[in-house]
DSSP file (Angstrom, degrees, kcal/mol; ACC not computed):
  #  RESIDUE AA STRUCTURE BP1 BP2  ACC     N-H-->O    O-->H-N    N-H-->O    O-->H-N    TCO  KAPPA ALPHA  PHI   PSI    X-CA   Y-CA   Z-CA
    1    1 A M     >        0   0    0      0, 0.0     4,-2.1     0, 0.0     5,-0.2   0.000 360.0 360.0 360.0 -41.8  -15.9   23.2    7.4
    2    2 A I  H  >  +     0   0    0      1,-0.2     4,-2.5     2,-0.2     5,-0.2   0.904 360.0  51.1 -65.4 -40.3  -14.1   23.4    4.1
    3    3 A L  H  > S+     0   0    0      1,-0.2     4,-2.3     2,-0.2    -1,-0.2   0.904 109.3  50.6 -62.8 -41.4  -10.9   24.5    5.8
    4    4 A R  H  > S+     0   0    0      2,-0.2     4,-2.2     1,-0.2    -1,-0.2   0.901 111.5  47.9 -63.7 -41.5  -11.1   21.6    8.3
    5    5 A T  H  X S+     0   0    0     -4,-2.1     4,-2.5     2,-0.2    -2,-0.2   0.900 111.3  50.7 -65.9 -41.4  -11.6   19.1    5.4
    6    6 A A  H  X S+     0   0    0     -4,-2.5     4,-2.2     2,-0.2    -2,-0.2   0.898 110.9  48.6 -63.9 -40.9   -8.6   20.6    3.5
    7    7 A I  H  X S+     0   0    0     -4,-2.3     4,-2.4     2,-0.2    -2,-0.2   0.905 111.8  49.4 -65.9 -41.7   -6.4   20.3    6.6
    8    8 A L  H  X S+     0   0    0     -4,-2.2     4,-2.3     2,-0.2    -2,-0.2   0.915 111.5  48.7 -63.2 -43.5   -7.4   16.7    7.1
    9    9 A A  H  X S+     0   0    0     -4,-2.5     4,-2.2     1,-0.2    -2,-0.2   0.899 112.4  48.6 -63.7 -40.8   -6.8   15.8    3.5
   10   10 A L  H  X S+     0   0    0     -4,-2.2     4,-1.9     2,-0.2    -2,-0.2   0.897 111.0  50.1 -66.3 -41.0   -3.3   17.5    3.7
   11   11 A A  H  X S+     0   0    0     -4,-2.4     4,-2.0     2,-0.2    -2,-0.2   0.902 111.8  48.1 -64.3 -41.3   -2.5   15.7    6.9
   12   12 A C  H  X S+     0   0    0     -4,-2.3     4,-3.2     1,-0.2    -2,-0.2   0.904 109.3  52.9 -66.0 -41.0   -3.5   12.4    5.4
   13   13 A A  H  < S+     0   0    0     -4,-2.2    -1,-0.2     1,-0.2    -2,-0.2   0.874 112.9  44.7 -62.8 -36.3   -1.5   13.0    2.3
   14   14 A A  H  < S+     0   0    0     -4,-1.9    -1,-0.2     1,-0.2    -2,-0.2   0.842 121.8  37.5 -75.3 -33.6    1.6   13.8    4.4
   15   15 A A  H  < S+     0   0    0     -4,-2.0    51,-0.3    -5,-0.2    -2,-0.2   0.751 101.1  79.2 -91.0 -26.3    1.1   10.8    6.7
   16   16 A C  S  < S-     0   0    0     -4,-3.2    -1,-0.1    -5,-0.2     2,-0.0  -0.744  76.4-138.0 -90.0 115.8   -0.1    8.2    4.2
   17   17 A P        -     0   0    0      0, 0.0     2,-0.3     0, 0.0    46,-0.1  -0.364  19.7-130.2 -70.0 153.8    2.6    6.6    2.1
   18   18 A A        -     0   0    0     14,-0.1     2,-0.2    44,-0.1    14,-0.2  -0.762   7.4-123.4-107.2 150.1    1.9    6.1   -1.6
   19   19 A D  E     -A   31   0A   0     12,-3.6    12,-2.4    -2,-0.3     2,-0.5  -0.617  30.9-135.0 -81.3 151.8    2.3    3.1   -3.8
   20   20 A T  E     -AB  30  61A   0     41,-2.6    41,-3.3    -2,-0.2     2,-0.5  -0.951  18.3-171.3-121.1 125.4    4.6    3.8   -6.8
   21   21 A L  E     -AB  29  60A   0      8,-3.2     8,-3.4    -2,-0.5     2,-0.5  -0.964   7.4-163.5-112.7 121.3    3.9    2.7  -10.4
   22   22 A T  E     -AB  28  59A   0     37,-2.7    36,-3.1    -2,-0.5    37,-1.8  -0.930  10.1-149.7-108.7 123.9    6.7    3.2  -12.9
   23   23 A L  E >   - B   0  57A   0      4,-3.1     3,-2.0    -2,-0.5    34,-0.3  -0.502  25.6-112.8 -88.9 159.6    5.7    3.0  -16.5
   24   24 A R  T 3  S+     0   0    0     32,-2.8    33,-0.1     1,-0.3    -1,-0.1   0.763 116.3  61.3 -62.7 -25.8    7.9    1.8  -19.4
   25   25 A N  T 3  S-     0   0    0     31,-0.4    -1,-0.3     2,-0.1    32,-0.1   0.444 123.3-103.3 -82.0   1.9    8.1    5.3  -20.8
   26   26 A G  S <  S+     0   0    0     -3,-2.0    -2,-0.1     1,-0.3     2,-0.1   0.248  75.1 140.5  98.4 -11.7    9.7    6.5  -17.5
   27   27 A Q        -     0   0    0     -5,-0.1    -4,-3.1     1,-0.0     2,-0.5  -0.436  39.9-150.3 -66.9 137.1    6.6    8.2  -16.0
   28   28 A V  E     -A   22   0A   0     -6,-0.2     2,-0.5    -2,-0.1    -6,-0.2  -0.948   9.5-166.6-112.6 127.0    6.3    7.7  -12.3
   29   29 A V  E     -A   21   0A   0     -8,-3.4    -8,-3.2    -2,-0.5     2,-0.5  -0.958   0.3-166.1-115.8 124.4    2.8    7.6  -10.7
   30   30 A Q  E     +A   20   0A   0     -2,-0.5     2,-0.2   -10,-0.2   -10,-0.2  -0.948  39.2  96.8-112.2 129.4    2.4    7.8   -7.0
   31   31 A G  E    S-A   19   0A   0    -12,-2.4   -12,-3.6    -2,-0.5     2,-0.5  -0.825  73.8 -54.1-172.4-150.7   -1.0    6.9   -5.5
   32   32 A T  E     -C   44   0B   0     12,-2.1    12,-3.2    -2,-0.2     2,-0.2  -0.972  46.7-121.7-119.5 125.6   -2.9    4.1   -3.9
   33   33 A Y  E     -C   43   0B   0     -2,-0.5    10,-0.2    10,-0.2     3,-0.1  -0.476  29.0-179.3 -64.6 126.3   -3.2    0.7   -5.6
   34   34 A M  E     -     0   0B   0      8,-3.1     2,-0.3     1,-0.4     9,-0.2   0.332  44.7 -97.9-112.6   4.6   -6.9    0.0   -6.0
   35   35 A G  E     -C   42   0B   0      7,-0.7     7,-3.4     2,-0.0    -1,-0.4  -0.741  42.4-169.7 113.7-163.8   -6.8   -3.5   -7.6
   36   36 A G  E     -C   41   0B   0     -2,-0.3     5,-0.2     5,-0.3     2,-0.2  -0.988  20.4 -93.5 164.3-165.8   -7.0   -4.6  -11.2
   37   37 A T        -     0   0    0      3,-1.7    -2,-0.0    -2,-0.3     5,-0.0  -0.570  53.7 -78.9-126.6-169.6   -7.4   -7.5  -13.5
   38   38 A A  S    S+     0   0    0     -2,-0.2     3,-0.1     1,-0.2    16,-0.0   0.697 132.8  32.5 -68.1 -17.8   -4.9   -9.8  -15.4
   39   39 A R  S    S+     0   0    0      1,-0.1    15,-2.3    15,-0.1    16,-0.3   0.542 119.1  44.3-115.6 -11.9   -4.6   -7.0  -18.0
   40   40 A T  E     - D   0  53B   0     13,-0.2    -3,-1.7    14,-0.1     2,-0.4  -0.928  54.4-153.7-137.4 158.8   -5.0   -3.7  -16.0
   41   41 A V  E     -CD  36  52B   0     11,-2.4    11,-2.9    -2,-0.3     2,-0.5  -0.999  15.2-149.3-129.6 134.0   -3.9   -2.0  -12.8
   42   42 A K  E     -CD  35  51B   0     -7,-3.4    -8,-3.1    -2,-0.4    -7,-0.7  -0.899  14.9-177.9-107.9 132.2   -6.0    0.7  -11.1
   43   43 A M  E     -CD  33  50B   0      7,-2.7     7,-3.2    -2,-0.5     2,-0.7  -0.993  23.3-137.1-127.6 133.6   -4.3    3.4   -9.1
   44   44 A Q  E     -CD  32  49B   0    -12,-3.2   -12,-2.1    -2,-0.4     2,-0.6  -0.824  23.2-174.2 -88.9 118.6   -6.1    6.2   -7.1
   45   45 A V  E >   - D   0  48B   0      3,-2.8     3,-2.0    -2,-0.7     2,-0.4  -0.959  61.4 -49.2-117.7 112.9   -4.2    9.4   -7.8
   46   46 A E  T 3  S-     0   0    0     -2,-0.6   -14,-0.1     1,-0.3    -2,-0.0  -0.477 124.9 -19.5  56.4-114.6   -5.5   12.3   -5.7
   47   47 A D  T 3  S+     0   0    0     -2,-0.4     2,-0.3    -3,-0.1    -1,-0.3   0.241 124.9  74.7-108.6  15.0   -9.3   12.1   -6.3
   48   48 A T  E <   -D   45   0B   0     -3,-2.0    -3,-2.8     2,-0.0     2,-0.6  -0.926  69.3-134.3-126.1 152.6   -9.4   10.0   -9.5
   49   49 A V  E     -D   44   0B   0     -2,-0.3     2,-0.4    -5,-0.3    -5,-0.2  -0.924  24.8-165.0-104.8 121.9   -8.9    6.4  -10.2
   50   50 A K  E     -D   43   0B   0     -7,-3.2    -7,-2.7    -2,-0.6     2,-0.4  -0.846   8.3-144.5-109.5 144.4   -6.7    5.8  -13.3
   51   51 A T  E     -D   42   0B   0     -2,-0.4     2,-0.4    -9,-0.2    -9,-0.2  -0.910  14.1-168.8-111.5 133.0   -6.4    2.5  -15.1
   52   52 A Y  E     -D   41   0B   0    -11,-2.9   -11,-2.4    -2,-0.4     2,-0.3  -0.954  23.0-121.9-122.8 139.8   -3.1    1.4  -16.7
   53   53 A D  E >   -D   40   0B   0     -2,-0.4     3,-1.8   -13,-0.2     4,-0.3  -0.587  22.2-128.5 -76.9 139.6   -2.5   -1.5  -19.1
   54   54 A V  G >  S+     0   0    0    -15,-2.3     3,-1.0     1,-0.3    -1,-0.1   0.763 106.7  64.4 -63.8 -24.3    0.0   -4.1  -17.7
   55   55 A T  G 3  S+     0   0    0    -16,-0.3    -1,-0.3     1,-0.2   -15,-0.1   0.703 101.2  51.9 -71.8 -16.6    2.0   -3.9  -20.9
   56   56 A D  G <  S+     0   0    0     -3,-1.8   -32,-2.8   -33,-0.1     2,-0.4   0.485  92.7  95.2 -92.2  -5.0    2.8   -0.2  -20.1
   57   57 A I  E <   +B   23   0A   0     -3,-1.0   -34,-0.3    -4,-0.3     3,-0.1  -0.748  40.9 175.7 -98.6 131.2    4.0   -1.0  -16.6
   58   58 A A  E    S-     0   0A   0    -36,-3.1     2,-0.3    -2,-0.4   -35,-0.2   0.863  72.2  -7.0 -91.6 -50.3    7.7   -1.5  -15.7
   59   59 A T  E     -B   22   0A   0    -37,-1.8   -37,-2.7     2,-0.0     2,-0.4  -0.980  49.6-158.3-145.3 156.9    7.4   -1.8  -11.9
   60   60 A L  E     -B   21   0A   0     -2,-0.3     2,-0.4   -39,-0.2   -39,-0.2  -0.961  16.4-170.3-136.1 117.5    4.8   -1.5   -9.1
   61   61 A Q  E     -B   20   0A   0    -41,-3.3   -41,-2.6    -2,-0.4     2,-0.4  -0.922   9.6-149.4-114.1 133.2    6.1   -0.9   -5.6
   62   62 A F        -     0   0    0     -2,-0.4     2,-0.5   -43,-0.2   -43,-0.1  -0.835   8.5-143.0-101.2 136.2    3.9   -1.1   -2.5
   63   63 A T        -     0   0    0     -2,-0.4   -44,-0.1   -46,-0.1     3,-0.0  -0.865  18.2-129.6 -98.8 127.6    4.6    1.0    0.5
   64   64 A V        -     0   0    0     -2,-0.5   -46,-0.0     1,-0.1     5,-0.0  -0.606  28.8-112.1 -76.4 128.8    3.9   -0.7    3.8
   65   65 A P    >>  -     0   0    0      0, 0.0     4,-2.4     0, 0.0     3,-0.6  -0.285  24.5-118.4 -58.8 147.6    1.8    1.5    6.1
   66   66 A A  H 3> S+     0   0    0    -51,-0.3     4,-1.9     1,-0.2     5,-0.1   0.843 111.9  56.2 -59.2 -37.7    3.7    2.8    9.2
   67   67 A S  H 34 S+     0   0    0      1,-0.2     4,-0.3     2,-0.2    -1,-0.2   0.850 112.3  42.4 -66.6 -33.1    1.4    1.0   11.7
   68   68 A T  H X4 S+     0   0    0     -3,-0.6     3,-0.8     2,-0.2    -2,-0.2   0.874 112.5  53.2 -77.7 -39.2    2.0   -2.4   10.0
   69   69 A A  H 3< S+     0   0    0     -4,-2.4    -2,-0.2     1,-0.2    -1,-0.2   0.830 112.2  44.3 -66.8 -31.6    5.8   -1.8    9.6
   70   70 A S  T 3< S+     0   0    0     -4,-1.9    -1,-0.2    -5,-0.2    -2,-0.2   0.464  85.4 118.5 -93.6  -0.6    6.2   -0.9   13.3
   71   71 A A    <   -     0   0    0     -3,-0.8     5,-0.1    -4,-0.3     3,-0.1  -0.391  67.0-120.0 -67.0 141.8    4.1   -3.8   14.6
   72   72 A K    >   -     0   0    0      1,-0.1     3,-1.7     3,-0.1    -1,-0.1  -0.535  36.8 -92.0 -79.2 147.5    6.0   -6.3   16.8
   73   73 A P  T 3  S+     0   0    0      0, 0.0    -1,-0.1     0, 0.0     9,-0.0  -0.317 112.8  26.8 -57.6 139.2    6.1   -9.9   15.7
   74   74 A G  T 3  S+     0   0    0      7,-0.1     3,-0.2    -3,-0.1     6,-0.1   0.457  96.6  93.9  88.2   0.8    3.3  -12.0   17.1
   75   75 A T    <   +     0   0    0     -3,-1.7     3,-0.1     1,-0.2    -3,-0.1   0.007  42.5 117.5-111.2  28.3    1.0   -9.0   17.5
   76   76 A A  S    S-     0   0    0      1,-0.2     2,-0.3    -5,-0.1    -1,-0.2   0.655  85.1 -69.1 -72.3 -14.9   -0.8   -9.5   14.2
   77   77 A G    >   -     0   0    0     -3,-0.2     3,-1.4     1,-0.1    -1,-0.2  -0.915  63.6 -54.3 151.3-176.3   -4.1  -10.1   15.9
   78   78 A A  T 3  S+     0   0    0     -2,-0.3    -1,-0.1     1,-0.3    -2,-0.0   0.802 128.0  54.3 -64.6 -29.0   -6.1  -12.5   18.0
   79   79 A G  T 3  S+     0   0    0     -3,-0.1    -1,-0.3     2,-0.0     2,-0.1   0.512  84.0 110.2 -84.0  -4.4   -5.5  -15.4   15.6
   80   80 A A    <   -     0   0    0     -3,-1.4     2,-0.3    -6,-0.1    -3,-0.0  -0.454  46.3-174.4 -74.0 142.6   -1.7  -15.0   15.7
   81   81 A R        -     0   0    0     -2,-0.1     2,-0.4    -5,-0.0    -7,-0.1  -0.982  27.6-109.8-136.4 150.8    0.3  -17.7   17.4
   82   82 A K        -     0   0    0     -2,-0.3    -8,-0.0    -8,-0.1    -2,-0.0  -0.627  24.9-146.2 -81.3 131.9    3.9  -18.0   18.3
   83   83 A V        -     0   0    0     -2,-0.4    -1,-0.0     2,-0.0     2,-0.0  -0.879  23.0-122.9 -97.8 122.3    5.8  -20.6   16.3
   84   84 A P        -     0   0    0      0, 0.0     6,-0.1     0, 0.0    -1,-0.0  -0.342   4.9-139.5 -66.8 144.3    8.5  -22.3   18.4
   85   85 A A  S    S+     0   0    0      1,-0.2     3,-0.0     2,-0.0    -2,-0.0   0.834  95.1  51.2 -69.1 -33.2   12.1  -22.1   17.1
   86   86 A D  S >  S-     0   0    0      1,-0.1     3,-2.3     0, 0.0     4,-0.2  -0.930  76.5-148.7-109.7 118.8   12.7  -25.6   18.2
   87   87 A P  G >  S+     0   0    0      0, 0.0     3,-1.3     0, 0.0     4,-0.2   0.721  94.5  70.1 -59.8 -20.1   10.1  -28.2   17.1
   88   88 A R  G >  S+     0   0    0      1,-0.3     3,-1.4     2,-0.2    -3,-0.0   0.647  78.1  79.4 -71.4 -13.4   10.7  -30.2   20.3
   89   89 A E  G <  S+     0   0    0     -3,-2.3    -1,-0.3     1,-0.3    -4,-0.0   0.709  81.5  67.1 -67.1 -17.1    9.0  -27.4   22.3
   90   90 A H  G <         0   0    0     -3,-1.3    -1,-0.3     1,-0.2    -2,-0.2   0.751 360.0 360.0 -71.5 -23.6    5.7  -28.9   21.2
   91   91 A L    <         0   0    0     -3,-1.4    -1,-0.2    -4,-0.2    -2,-0.1   0.465 360.0 360.0 -74.5 360.0    6.3  -32.1   23.2
């Protein structure tokens, strides 16, 4: 059971892209953005959630999940509708 869990965690780590937080001191943190406040940002790094003050952050880059990046336009869900290129198509 432990081996199966370890393999699953390793597969997810390889398949799941990470968000990247770059601090002003040059440190780069890769993990999953977990939210924050007006003054802090929370990142899940491995199995812990770390909190960073916004004054220490240089950049925060989000990685788009592969399933969202490869989705075709107009397939966002049941509520999605096609917007015509020509407004006269509504008539």
